[in-house]
N, C-alpha and C positions, 0 to 999 in steps of 0.2 A: 504494500500500500504506500502510495506517495505521501511523504511528509508535507503537511500544510498547516497554516494557521486558520482556525475555524472562526469565521466572522458570522455572528448570528443573523439569520434571515428567516423569519417565521411567517413571512407573507405567503409564500407558495407561488408556483408558476401560474396557476389559473387566476389567482388574485392579482397578479402583477399587471395583467391587462384585463381588468374586470369587464369592460365593455365588450371586448371580443369574446370572452367566455360566456357572457349573457346572450350575445347574439348567436353563438353556437347552440346554446340550449333552446333558444326560441326557434331557430331553424329546424332543429331536430324534433322538437315537441315532446321530448322524453318526460317532461314534468306533467304532461297531460295524460288523459286516459287513452291508452293504445291497446286495450284488450282486444284480442284477435282469436278467431277460430279458423283453423286451416282445414280445408276439405279436399279430398282427392278421389275421383272415380278411378277404378283400376280393374284390370282383367285378372289380377291376382299375383303377378310377378313383376317387380320393378327392377330395371337393370342397375347393376352395381354403380355404373357411371353416374346415373341420376341420383341414387341414394347418397353417394359421396358428396355431391353438390348440396343436397339438402342438409347433410350433417354439418356442413360449414356455414349454413345460413344463420346470420346474426339475428337474435331476437332482442327486443327492448328490455333493458334491465328493470327489475322490480315491477314488471307488468304481467298480466295474465295472458298467456298464449297457449291455446289448446290445440293439439293435433300434431300431425295430420290425422283427421278422421277419414278412414277409408270406406268406400262404398264399392263392393266387389260384385262383378258379374252382371251388372245392369246396363242397359242402353244408356249412353252418356247423359242425355237430357234427363231421363228418369232418375239417374243416380244423383244428379245435382238437386232435383226436386225432393228426393227422399232425404238428402242431407239437410236441406233448408227446412223441410217439415219437422225433422227431428229437433233441430236447433230452436226453431221458433215455438215449439210445443213445451220447451223447458224454460221456465222464467229466468233461471240463472244464466243459461247460455244466451237467451234472447236479450239479456242486458249487456252483452258485449258490444263494443263499438263497431268492430269490423269483422268481415268474413274474407278470408283469402282463399282463392281457388288456385290449385296447382295440379298439373297433370303429369302422368307417369313417364313422359319423355321430355320434360322441360328441366333445364339446369340453370337456375338463377345464380347471379353473382353473390358473394357473401353478404354484401351490404344492400342487396336488392330490396328487401322488405323495409329497411330503414329509410331508403330513398323514396319508396312509395308513400310512406307516412308523410314525408315532406311535400310531395307533389299533390297528394289528394287534398291537403289542407291549404294549398295556395302559397306554400313557402318558396316556390320556384318562379312562377309567373304571375302570382297575385290572384289567380282564379281558383276557387275551390271546385272540386269535382265529386261525383258520386261513385265513380269507379275509375281507377287508374291501373294500367297494366305495363309490365315490362315489354321491351321490344324484342320480339322473336319473329322468325320467318317461316313460311311454309317450306317443307323439305324439297330438296332437288336443286339441280343446277339453275333452274329458272324461278327460284323461290321469291315470294312476294312478302313484304312486311305486313304483319297482322295489325295494321293501323288503317282502318277502313273508313273512307268518306270524310270530306271536309264539311263541318256543320255550317259553314258560311256559303256553301254552294248549293243551289237549288236547281232541279228537284233533288231531294234527299237521295243519297246513293251510298254504296259500299265499295267504291273504287279505291284500291290501295293507294295510300299517300306516301310521299317521301318524308320520313320523320325527321324532326329536329334532333341531330345526334347529341346535343348537349343540353337539351331542355325538354319541354312538354309540348306535345302536339294534340290539340283537341281533335276528336274523332267521332264518327257516328257509331263505330263498333270496333271491337277488339277480339282477339282470340281469348281463350279462357285459361291458358297455361300458367300465367303468373299474374293474377289480378287481385287488387285490394278493393273490396266493396264496402260501402257503408251498410251496417246492419239495418238502418232505418228503411232501406229499400224493401227489404223482405217483410217488414212490419207495416208497410203502407197498404191499407185496406183497398185503395183504388186499383192496385196492381192485380190484374187477373192472373190466376194460376190455372194450369201450369205455366210458369214463366219461361223455364228452360224446356223448349219443345222443338224437336226435330220435325220439320214440316215438309211434306211432299204431297201436294194435293191439287186438285182442280176445283176452283170455286166458280159456280155458275154465274155468268155475267161478268166475271173478272178474268178468268183464265187460270193457267197453271202457275203455281208458286212453289218455290223450294227454299228453305232456310236450314242452316245448321242451328243447333240449339243456342249457340252464342249470339249469332246475329238476330235470331228471332227475339231473344230477350232484349237486346239493345234497341231493336225497332219498337217494341212495346214500351219500354221505359222512356224512350225519347218523347213519346206522346204525352207523358206526364211531367215533362220538363227536366228530366234527369240529364246530367252532363258527364261525358267520359273523355279520357285522354290517354295517350301513350307517352310514357316517360323514356325518352331515348337514352338517358343515362344508365338505365337498368337493362343491360344487354344479356338476354337469356338465350342459352343454347338450346337447340331442338335436336335431340338425340335420335339418330336412326340406328336402332339396334341391329337390324338385319345386315346393313352395310357398314356398321361400325364407323359412322361419320357424324360429326356434330355440325349441323347446319346453322 
């Protein structure tokens, strides 16, 4: 050990620049209620690569975070509905502030959840949202970002957007692989259930329509004024187990 004269300094590094430390706490929101329930539909076997990423996922200190709660062997829309039904039927779970959806082939970065807390509460662009998601792409060489439709462009559409790589991009819809939702959405009596519904049907007088369970939900929620965004800072890998490629 190097010899030195000890000069008392009891202030501490965080107190030295108290304004910067306070700003960090405000941005992260860790002093607020961040209680979260994580849900995941699964076929029953999750690849080790994905599990490894989940094990490294940071959770907010001194906060209630439950899960992942797994729903096995159901059609994906039905799995989400079953999970939401179970949560909202239990007063303790229904009192949590957020629901996180994660899927068995998505690999979020370690700080992904912490960053979504920031973006959903408007700490990045000043706008609060009801659901924010990490940025991930459809699989394959011609993959598209799952950041669908510019809310400022009419008619409303789900055309993939070029996301802001260092900020938040408002969107009409997202994938479901790494999303943070406000619990209040699922307690809103105006929202018709099932919310997560895979649709392939012909409507007389309207014609054929097809939606995956995610875009169907976003379409319905937008009608009640809910807002969504993709956080380009949260870059989520999309694991292709068959080909051993992270897209």
